[in-house]
N, C-alpha and C positions, 0 to 999 in steps of 0.2 A: 287519645290515641286513635291511629287512622286503622280502618280495617281495608284489608287487600280483598275478601270476599263477605257478599251479604245474602245470605237465604231467606227467599221470601216464601212463606206459605201460600197457597193460591187464596184462601179466605181471607188473610191479610191485607190483599190487595188493595180493599176497597175500603180500608180506615185511613183517615188523615192522618194520622202520627207515623203512618208508613212511609207516606210522600214526605212527611217532615223530615223523617230522619234520612231515607235516601238522599234527599237534597243536600245533606250535611254529609255525605258518603259519595260524591261524584266520581270520584277516582276508584271507587270500587268496583269489582265485576259482582252485578247481581243476578243471581242464579234463584230460578223458579222452583220451586218444592211443594211436594201435596201435603206433608206434616213435618212439623219442625222434629218428632222424634227419628223422623228416617236420617237425620244426620247428629242429633245429639245424643242418640243411645244407641250409634252404632258400635258393635263391639270390638274391643282391642284397640280403641283409642290411646292415643300416648298423651295423656292428660298434663305432663310436664313439658312436652314439646308445644303442646297447643298454648300454654300460658304465656310463651313468649311471642305468639302470634296468632290471638283468637281469632276466630269468625265470628261474624253477628247473624242472628239469625232473629226474624222478626215473623211473629207467630200470633195466634190467637188462642187464649187461654180459655178452654170449655170447662165447664163442671164445676167444683168447689174452688173458689178463691179466696176466701178468708176463713182461715184456719184457728181452732182453739190452740192459745198458747203452750208451747212445748215444756215438758217438766225441768229442762236443762237452762230454760229461759227465767229471767227475773220478771216479775208480774208488779214490783212496785206497790203493793197493796191493792192493786187495781181489780175489782171482781170481775168484771166482763172483759178480761184481757186475750186480743185476739192476735195474729198475725195474717200478714199478705205477702204474698210474691208476684210483683209486677213484672219483675227481673230475676233472672235466674244465672248467677255466678256473677262474677265481681272484678273491676280491672286491676286489683292488687293481689299479690300473692305471699298473703301471709303462710308461714309453714305450719302452723298450728289450725290453719283454717278449717272447719268440718267440713266445708261444701268440698273438701279434698276427697272426702270419703262419701258425700252425699249423691254427687253426682258422677256420670260415668265419660263426662266431657269438661273441658274447661272453655268452649267455646259459651258464647254469651247471647242468651235468649231474652229478648224483650216482647212483652205480650202489648199488642198495639189498641186492645180492645178494652180502655181505659172506662169507657161510658158503662160496659158491665160491672166493673168494680165499683162504681158509684152507686148503682143499683143495687147492689149486694148490700153497701154500706147502709142504704134508705132502709132496706128491710131489717137489718139487722139492729136498726136503732129504732123502731118500732116498737122492738121489746125491752128499752132503756139506754143509757149511757153505754158508752163502747170506747172500748181504749185496743187501737191499732198500732201494732210494730210493722211499719210499712218498709223497713229496709233492714231486716235479719239475713234474707238471702242474696243480698247485694248490697252495694252503697249508691242510693239513688242519687243523693248530693253530688258524690263523684262523676255521674253519668248523667246529671243534669243537663249539660250543655249539648248531650246526643239527644237525649230521651225527652227531657222537659217534665219527667215524671215525678220528680220531688215537688216541682211547684204544681203540679195536678194534684197531688194530695194535700198541699199545703191550700190550694183553692178550697177543696172539698171541705177541709175544717173550717175554710171561713165561711161556708155557707151552712155548716151543721154545727151549732154550739154543744150537743152532747156528744161531739166527737172529737177523743183526744188521738192526737196522732202522734207518734214517735218517728222520728227519722234519726237512723244511729249513722254515722260516719266517722272515717279516719282520713277524711279529706281537710282539707284550710280552706273554705271559701272565705272572700272578703269581706262579703256580706250576706246577712243573713233577714229574712223578714220578720218584724216581730207580731206575731200572729198569737192571743191568750190562748189557745187550745193548740199550738203545737210547740213539743220538746224536740229540740235539738240535742241530741245524745253524741257527745264527743268521747271515742276510745281513744285512749292515750296509754302510752309508754315509756318507760325510760329510752333514752335512745342507744343504749347498749341494746335492747330488746328489739329496737325498731329495725336498727342497723343489721342485725343476725336474723331475725325472724319476720319482718314485715316489708317485705320486697316490692318497692314501688309506691309505698306512702311516703306522704310529706312526714318531715322532722318532728319530733316531739314537741319542740317550740314553735313551730309553724301552727300545729292544730290548737297548744296552749292559747297563742295569741289571737288565732279565729275565734277559740272559745271565750276568749275575752271582749273583742271586738263584739259576738254578740250577747252578752252579758250587759256590756254597756249600753247598746241599742234597746235594752229592755227584754230581749228575748227569755223563754224559758230554757234554761241550759243545765245539761246534766253531763256531769264527767264520769267516765266509766274505767276505772281501773279494772278492767278485766279483760280478756283474762291475765292474771299474774301469772307468769313461767317460771319456774325453780331454777334457780341457779347457785351455785355457790357462796355468792354474796349477795342472796338475794334482800336480805335486812337492810343493807346498807345503799342498796341500789333502789329499792321501793321506797326507803325512809326519805333519803334524799331527795328523790322524784317529787312525793309529796310533798315536800316544803319548799321545790321549786315550783312547782303549780301553782301553790298559794301565794307566791312571790308574783305571779303574771295575771292571776286570774281572780276576783275578788269573789272568794268564797262565800261570803255572807249574801251575797244576790244568786246564787246557784239555786236551782229547783232542788236537785238532789245530787247526791254521787253515788255510785255503785262501786261494791267490791267482790270480785270473784277469783278463784283460781280455775287453772286449765281443767276443762273435762269434757269430754265429748261421749257421746252413746257408741256403746260396745262394738255396734255393726257397722257404725261410721268408721271407728278406729281401724278395724279389720280391714274395712277397703283401704283405706288410708295407707295402711302399711304395704299391701300388694302393689299400690302406686309410688310410694315413697322409701325405696329401699335404704338409702342413706338417711333418713331423716331423723337427728335425735329426739325430736319432739313425738314422732311416732312411733317410735320404739322404746320409748321410757318405759318399766316395767309398772305398768298402772295397778291399782285394785279395781277390781269393779263392785261397786255397791248400787245396786237396785237398776239394773242393767248400762250403768253410768260409768265409763272409765276415769279415774280420778288419782291425784295423789294420795299417798297414804295417809288415812283420817289424821292423825296428828299433825302430820307435816300440813294440811289442807286448813284444819284448824289453826294451827299456829300462824301460817300466813296472814289468814282473813282476819284473826284478831290484832295482830302487828299492825296493820294495814288499817284497821277502822280506829285503833288506839292511835296512830298518827294523825288519821285524817280529822279525827274528834279534836284536835287543837286549832282547827279551823272553820269546823261546820259542827252545827249540834248533832248529837249521836242519831235523834230521830231522823235526819236527814241521810243517814248512810245505811244504804241497802246490802244484803249480803245474798248470796244464791241460796246457802243453806245455814 
């Protein structure tokens, strides 16, 4: 994606990553700002319009940079489960994405002070092994040609054997580097879901073929059938998709798979509804349980059990993780 405007914090100017990104955005108007929130947190932004042509904001992340894993996220049995956001927002435009409710803007913020993230990781590692999901609030692999941040997390993992990094993506990169303590987690959905709800993303087959190439290269690959979206024909849709995925990817060589139905915090859902008045995803009559908007309990259970059962034809049950 080309950016017509790049906003640069005064503090961000001195970082090498800022110059690298600006060199890749030579046609953009560069606008100096004091703080990224002056642009990102402005009131009454039209986030839907911004999605069609977002601005890029280069900033310095101060304060906390590594956070305890959120309850709505899967920990995959990892005790020290954390996540980190070196970018805010995503190039893709998925109708169900919780970022629609989380942020007041669709502009993309890149934090250029990765050196500070490295220091934070080193500090956390003093207390023991660390599992960091580095790509929850964005898609670092999709943005790597612009920011190089996926590569920086991979390089950090190479230097820190007690660090396990997950990079989740809906992209379909041609090549991924085999690093023992990096997990490439591909979020995959049936083409009907992709075409209806996952705007600007690669097709289901493109993602699966990318995952298959990574598996063949010896990479740690996770397939995430999450979130499952409720449709009238969800059994046929997801059952056929599980079978098709197993035709393209060698499930015996996967690190694991995850299964989960759509869920979102009630606060983010409330914000999403204000912005997305015509969204069937946003306005479904969810049930609120423990502060999380979800499908009805029986529906949620049936969908997850069905998908786990189908996937168990191809991968050991102990390698199938669910959200609850």
